[in-house]
C-alpha positions, 0 to 999 in steps of 0.5 A: 919365793914365798914359804909353802903352806905346811900341808903343801910342803908335807905333800911335796915330800910325800909324793917325791918319796912315792914317785918311783912307785907310781911311774909304772902306772903312769907309763901304762896310762900314757900307753892306754888308747882309751882313758881310764879313771880312778882306782878301778880304771873305769873306761872313758866310754862308760864314765864320760868324764871328758867333754866330747870335743876338746880340740883347740881347748886350752887346758890346765891339769892341777896336780898332774903327776905323771901327766897322763890326763894331759897326754890324753887331752893332747891326743884329742888336739887340746892344748894342755898345761900341767902343774904338780907339786912333786919334782920327782913326779914331773921328772917321770912326766918329762921322760914319758913325754920324750918316750911318746913324742907328746910335749906340753908345758909342765910347771913345778909348783903349788896348784893353790897358787898357779903362776899363770894369768887370769882367764887363761884356760877353757878347761881345768881338770884334776884326777886325784891331784889338787882335788884331794891334796890341796885345800879346796878353799884355795885350789877351787878358787884358783881354778875358777880364776884360771878359767875363762867365762864359760870354762869348765872344771872337772875333778875326781875325788874319793866318794864321801861315803868311802871317807866316812867308812874308812877305818884308818887301820892301815893300808890293808884295812878296807872300808866297811859298812859302818860309819867311823867318822862324822860328816859334819866338820870334814875338811882336812884329813891325815892317816895314821899309816905311811909317811906324813901327808894331808888330804882334803874332803868336803861334804857335798853341801859345803862343796856345792856352796864353795863352787857357787861362791867361786862363780862355778855352777854344778852341771853334773855329779858322777857317782862311779860304779865300777864294772862287775869284772873290774879290779884294783891294786888299792886294798882300801876299797873292795869291788864288792863295796864299790859295787854297792856305794860310790867310792869315787865321784866326778864333779863337773862345774862351769864358770858363769859367763859374765 
């Protein structure tokens, strides 16, 4: 078995350590009748992340964690597969499959190198999975490889302004109204608090260029604004901040048909 890239190994250890902490959130989202997205749990009826009709679609969730996005897709008659870097997260996902009676394949592995054939899927999706924990220059190319011509890639990430305004002064220090890091050169990011982990964030121009180089045409960018009565358990973004600037983004791109 090939050796994991350093950031993949680091993030595997990180998420194995945090898995129990995220199990209750996974349960709540498996139980939710309507999908909710991001740290403010914006309802699908407001944000419109998913395609209107996914019946019969072969889907791959890249960095599936506890598997709730794939469960939402399965309830809509899609045929999902999930892959995640953390054995502990997948253990929770399997427990929830049994609890809710919804089964789909779950793979333990690196979303930058998925052990599945080219052109196997109609939809690739990631909500804070591979979309921030894998190198975009690797996982987006891999998503494009896995998609059939005309297939769609949908992914949610932190808003670029939120990344530029995060002071990195511990978990309880929220983003402010001042830029604290440069836009140019953004790619790999680590944080000073907590166990070692590695995130990846690209400026919009670089991300668009990367998507295009992989044969993906950008269709839509949703800049998420939570409802006025929304709440979050994550202290790094306040509702007041998120009502003024997008703390999260949803990208939608389509693989060019050949």
